[in-house]
A tleap script that builds the chain and sets N, CA, C and O, in Angstrom:
source leaprc.protein.ff14SB
mol = sequence {
  NMET GLU LEU THR GLY MET ALA ARG THR ILE
  ILE ALA ARG THR TYR LEU PRO VAL GLU ILE
  PHE PHE ALA VAL GLY MET PHE TYR LEU VAL
  MET THR PHE VAL LEU VAL GLN GLY PHE ARG
  LEU LEU GLU LYS LEU LEU ARG VAL ASP ALA
  SER GLN GLY CARG
}
set mol.1.N position { 81.265 55.243 -57.829 }
set mol.1.CA position { 80.015 55.695 -58.418 }
set mol.1.C position { 79.940 57.215 -58.274 }
set mol.1.O position { 80.356 57.771 -57.257 }
set mol.2.N position { 79.412 57.872 -59.291 }
set mol.2.CA position { 79.324 59.323 -59.249 }
set mol.2.C position { 78.177 59.780 -58.349 }
set mol.2.O position { 77.368 58.973 -57.891 }
set mol.3.N position { 78.125 61.069 -58.110 }
set mol.3.CA position { 77.213 61.638 -57.114 }
set mol.3.C position { 75.740 61.393 -57.436 }
set mol.3.O position { 74.964 61.047 -56.545 }
set mol.4.N position { 75.349 61.568 -58.693 }
set mol.4.CA position { 73.950 61.358 -59.063 }
set mol.4.C position { 73.564 59.892 -58.917 }
set mol.4.O position { 72.451 59.585 -58.492 }
set mol.5.N position { 74.455 59.003 -59.258 }
set mol.5.CA position { 74.188 57.574 -59.092 }
set mol.5.C position { 74.019 57.200 -57.630 }
set mol.5.O position { 73.153 56.398 -57.282 }
set mol.6.N position { 74.847 57.783 -56.780 }
set mol.6.CA position { 74.700 57.525 -55.344 }
set mol.6.C position { 73.388 58.095 -54.829 }
set mol.6.O position { 72.749 57.502 -53.960 }
set mol.7.N position { 72.982 59.249 -55.363 }
set mol.7.CA position { 71.702 59.840 -54.959 }
set mol.7.C position { 70.553 58.913 -55.324 }
set mol.7.O position { 69.625 58.740 -54.533 }
set mol.8.N position { 70.601 58.317 -56.503 }
set mol.8.CA position { 69.539 57.389 -56.915 }
set mol.8.C position { 69.488 56.167 -56.001 }
set mol.8.O position { 68.408 55.663 -55.691 }
set mol.9.N position { 70.648 55.695 -55.573 }
set mol.9.CA position { 70.684 54.563 -54.647 }
set mol.9.C position { 70.049 54.940 -53.313 }
set mol.9.O position { 69.277 54.163 -52.752 }
set mol.10.N position { 70.367 56.115 -52.810 }
set mol.10.CA position { 69.789 56.575 -51.542 }
set mol.10.C position { 68.285 56.771 -51.684 }
set mol.10.O position { 67.525 56.437 -50.776 }
set mol.11.N position { 67.852 57.315 -52.827 }
set mol.11.CA position { 66.422 57.517 -53.061 }
set mol.11.C position { 65.688 56.185 -53.072 }
set mol.11.O position { 64.579 56.084 -52.547 }
set mol.12.N position { 66.293 55.166 -53.663 }
set mol.12.CA position { 65.664 53.847 -53.698 }
set mol.12.C position { 65.471 53.287 -52.292 }
set mol.12.O position { 64.536 52.523 -52.051 }
set mol.13.N position { 66.332 53.655 -51.382 }
set mol.13.CA position { 66.220 53.156 -50.001 }
set mol.13.C position { 65.315 54.016 -49.130 }
set mol.13.O position { 64.644 53.499 -48.237 }
set mol.14.N position { 65.288 55.330 -49.380 }
set mol.14.CA position { 64.578 56.233 -48.468 }
set mol.14.C position { 63.272 56.791 -49.012 }
set mol.14.O position { 62.452 57.290 -48.242 }
set mol.15.N position { 63.059 56.717 -50.332 }
set mol.15.CA position { 61.857 57.270 -50.978 }
set mol.15.C position { 61.703 58.768 -50.705 }
set mol.15.O position { 60.591 59.246 -50.480 }
set mol.16.N position { 62.802 59.500 -50.725 }
set mol.16.CA position { 62.788 60.954 -50.535 }
set mol.16.C position { 63.502 61.632 -51.715 }
set mol.16.O position { 64.572 62.213 -51.535 }
set mol.17.N position { 62.922 61.562 -52.913 }
set mol.17.CA position { 63.655 62.070 -54.086 }
set mol.17.C position { 63.896 63.577 -54.071 }
set mol.17.O position { 64.973 64.029 -54.458 }
set mol.18.N position { 62.920 64.354 -53.634 }
set mol.18.CA position { 63.078 65.810 -53.670 }
set mol.18.C position { 64.205 66.249 -52.744 }
set mol.18.O position { 65.053 67.052 -53.133 }
set mol.19.N position { 64.216 65.735 -51.542 }
set mol.19.CA position { 65.230 66.128 -50.568 }
set mol.19.C position { 66.632 65.707 -51.007 }
set mol.19.O position { 67.591 66.466 -50.867 }
set mol.20.N position { 66.740 64.495 -51.535 }
set mol.20.CA position { 68.050 63.984 -51.941 }
set mol.20.C position { 68.575 64.758 -53.150 }
set mol.20.O position { 69.729 65.186 -53.160 }
set mol.21.N position { 67.728 64.941 -54.173 }
set mol.21.CA position { 68.184 65.677 -55.353 }
set mol.21.C position { 68.457 67.139 -55.035 }
set mol.21.O position { 69.331 67.745 -55.654 }
set mol.22.N position { 67.737 67.715 -54.094 }
set mol.22.CA position { 68.021 69.086 -53.666 }
set mol.22.C position { 69.408 69.154 -53.029 }
set mol.22.O position { 70.190 70.054 -53.337 }
set mol.23.N position { 69.713 68.212 -52.148 }
set mol.23.CA position { 71.022 68.194 -51.489 }
set mol.23.C position { 72.143 67.993 -52.509 }
set mol.23.O position { 73.177 68.656 -52.432 }
set mol.24.N position { 71.944 67.090 -53.455 }
set mol.24.CA position { 72.954 66.847 -54.487 }
set mol.24.C position { 73.123 68.088 -55.363 }
set mol.24.O position { 74.244 68.455 -55.715 }
set mol.25.N position { 72.020 68.725 -55.710 }
set mol.25.CA position { 72.090 69.948 -56.509 }
set mol.25.C position { 72.835 71.056 -55.792 }
set mol.25.O position { 73.619 71.780 -56.406 }
set mol.26.N position { 72.596 71.194 -54.498 }
set mol.26.CA position { 73.304 72.207 -53.720 }
set mol.26.C position { 74.800 71.890 -53.655 }
set mol.26.O position { 75.635 72.792 -53.728 }
set mol.27.N position { 75.129 70.610 -53.518 }
set mol.27.CA position { 76.539 70.218 -53.495 }
set mol.27.C position { 77.211 70.573 -54.820 }
set mol.27.O position { 78.313 71.121 -54.829 }
set mol.28.N position { 76.547 70.261 -55.951 }
set mol.28.CA position { 77.091 70.619 -57.260 }
set mol.28.C position { 77.246 72.133 -57.389 }
set mol.28.O position { 78.241 72.609 -57.936 }
set mol.29.N position { 76.275 72.886 -56.893 }
set mol.29.CA position { 76.329 74.345 -56.967 }
set mol.29.C position { 77.522 74.890 -56.182 }
set mol.29.O position { 78.249 75.750 -56.678 }
set mol.30.N position { 77.722 74.400 -54.975 }
set mol.30.CA position { 78.851 74.845 -54.144 }
set mol.30.C position { 80.176 74.446 -54.788 }
set mol.30.O position { 81.118 75.238 -54.826 }
set mol.31.N position { 80.244 73.219 -55.292 }
set mol.31.CA position { 81.468 72.740 -55.921 }
set mol.31.C position { 81.810 73.597 -57.148 }
set mol.31.O position { 82.970 73.958 -57.347 }
set mol.32.N position { 80.813 73.918 -57.959 }
set mol.32.CA position { 81.034 74.750 -59.139 }
set mol.32.C position { 81.453 76.157 -58.750 }
set mol.32.O position { 82.349 76.730 -59.370 }
set mol.33.N position { 80.815 76.719 -57.730 }
set mol.33.CA position { 81.159 78.064 -57.273 }
set mol.33.C position { 82.613 78.122 -56.817 }
set mol.33.O position { 83.337 79.052 -57.171 }
set mol.34.N position { 83.039 77.144 -56.042 }
set mol.34.CA position { 84.423 77.113 -55.547 }
set mol.34.C position { 85.404 76.993 -56.716 }
set mol.34.O position { 86.426 77.679 -56.737 }
set mol.35.N position { 85.102 76.133 -57.679 }
set mol.35.CA position { 85.996 75.978 -58.828 }
set mol.35.C position { 86.077 77.257 -59.662 }
set mol.35.O position { 87.163 77.643 -60.095 }
set mol.36.N position { 84.948 77.911 -59.889 }
set mol.36.CA position { 84.945 79.150 -60.668 }
set mol.36.C position { 85.755 80.225 -59.959 }
set mol.36.O position { 86.542 80.927 -60.595 }
set mol.37.N position { 85.573 80.361 -58.657 }
set mol.37.CA position { 86.332 81.364 -57.909 }
set mol.37.C position { 87.824 81.039 -57.926 }
set mol.37.O position { 88.656 81.940 -58.031 }
set mol.38.N position { 88.160 79.768 -57.824 }
set mol.38.CA position { 89.561 79.366 -57.885 }
set mol.38.C position { 90.201 79.695 -59.224 }
set mol.38.O position { 91.335 80.173 -59.275 }
set mol.39.N position { 89.478 79.440 -60.304 }
set mol.39.CA position { 90.017 79.756 -61.625 }
set mol.39.C position { 90.084 81.256 -61.868 }
set mol.39.O position { 90.977 81.722 -62.576 }
set mol.40.N position { 89.161 82.023 -61.297 }
set mol.40.CA position { 89.250 83.488 -61.405 }
set mol.40.C position { 90.512 83.996 -60.715 }
set mol.40.O position { 91.211 84.860 -61.243 }
set mol.41.N position { 90.798 83.456 -59.536 }
set mol.41.CA position { 92.007 83.845 -58.818 }
set mol.41.C position { 93.250 83.450 -59.605 }
set mol.41.O position { 94.193 84.233 -59.720 }
set mol.42.N position { 93.249 82.245 -60.139 }
set mol.42.CA position { 94.379 81.784 -60.940 }
set mol.42.C position { 94.571 82.665 -62.171 }
set mol.42.O position { 95.700 82.979 -62.545 }
set mol.43.N position { 93.470 83.060 -62.795 }
set mol.43.CA position { 93.553 83.935 -63.960 }
set mol.43.C position { 94.138 85.296 -63.595 }
set mol.43.O position { 94.924 85.860 -64.356 }
set mol.44.N position { 93.758 85.824 -62.437 }
set mol.44.CA position { 94.323 87.104 -61.992 }
set mol.44.C position { 95.815 86.974 -61.706 }
set mol.44.O position { 96.593 87.869 -62.039 }
set mol.45.N position { 96.213 85.874 -61.096 }
set mol.45.CA position { 97.621 85.683 -60.755 }
set mol.45.C position { 98.492 85.494 -61.994 }
set mol.45.O position { 99.652 85.907 -62.003 }
set mol.46.N position { 97.951 84.880 -63.026 }
set mol.46.CA position { 98.734 84.587 -64.224 }
set mol.46.C position { 98.505 85.595 -65.344 }
set mol.46.O position { 98.961 85.389 -66.469 }
set mol.47.N position { 97.811 86.667 -65.047 }
set mol.47.CA position { 97.463 87.663 -66.060 }
set mol.47.C position { 98.708 88.380 -66.566 }
set mol.47.O position { 99.627 88.682 -65.805 }
set mol.48.N position { 98.713 88.641 -67.858 }
set mol.48.CA position { 99.782 89.420 -68.479 }
set mol.48.C position { 99.150 90.709 -68.975 }
set mol.48.O position { 98.173 90.678 -69.722 }
set mol.49.N position { 99.704 91.842 -68.564 }
set mol.49.CA position { 99.173 93.135 -68.983 }
set mol.49.C position { 99.450 93.380 -70.462 }
set mol.49.O position { 100.474 92.948 -70.991 }
set mol.50.N position { 98.531 94.073 -71.120 }
set mol.50.CA position { 98.703 94.414 -72.533 }
set mol.50.C position { 99.867 95.381 -72.723 }
set mol.50.O position { 100.485 95.410 -73.787 }
set mol.51.N position { 100.164 96.161 -71.708 }
set mol.51.CA position { 101.258 97.134 -71.817 }
set mol.51.C position { 102.633 96.465 -71.844 }
set mol.51.O position { 103.620 97.095 -72.225 }
set mol.52.N position { 102.703 95.210 -71.449 }
set mol.52.CA position { 103.981 94.498 -71.469 }
set mol.52.C position { 104.313 93.979 -72.863 }
set mol.52.O position { 105.445 93.571 -73.120 }
set mol.53.N position { 103.338 93.991 -73.758 }
set mol.53.CA position { 103.590 93.592 -75.136 }
set mol.53.C position { 103.698 92.100 -75.359 }
set mol.53.O position { 104.307 91.670 -76.339 }
set mol.54.N position { 103.135 91.313 -74.493 }
set mol.54.CA position { 103.189 89.851 -74.689 }
set mol.54.C position { 101.868 89.341 -75.172 }
set mol.54.O position { 101.714 88.141 -75.395 }
savepdb mol mol.pdb
quit
């Protein structure tokens, strides 16, 4: 089950929707930040300069 679905299951048991969705949102934010930074690094490593003519 994906993260939002698991959050809904936890909310059904605990009745704390704001806290659970906040935690899930923060997890998505951190996960996205890490992926973006990783792809930026990969882009720098695989960059081809315009002066090389490729």
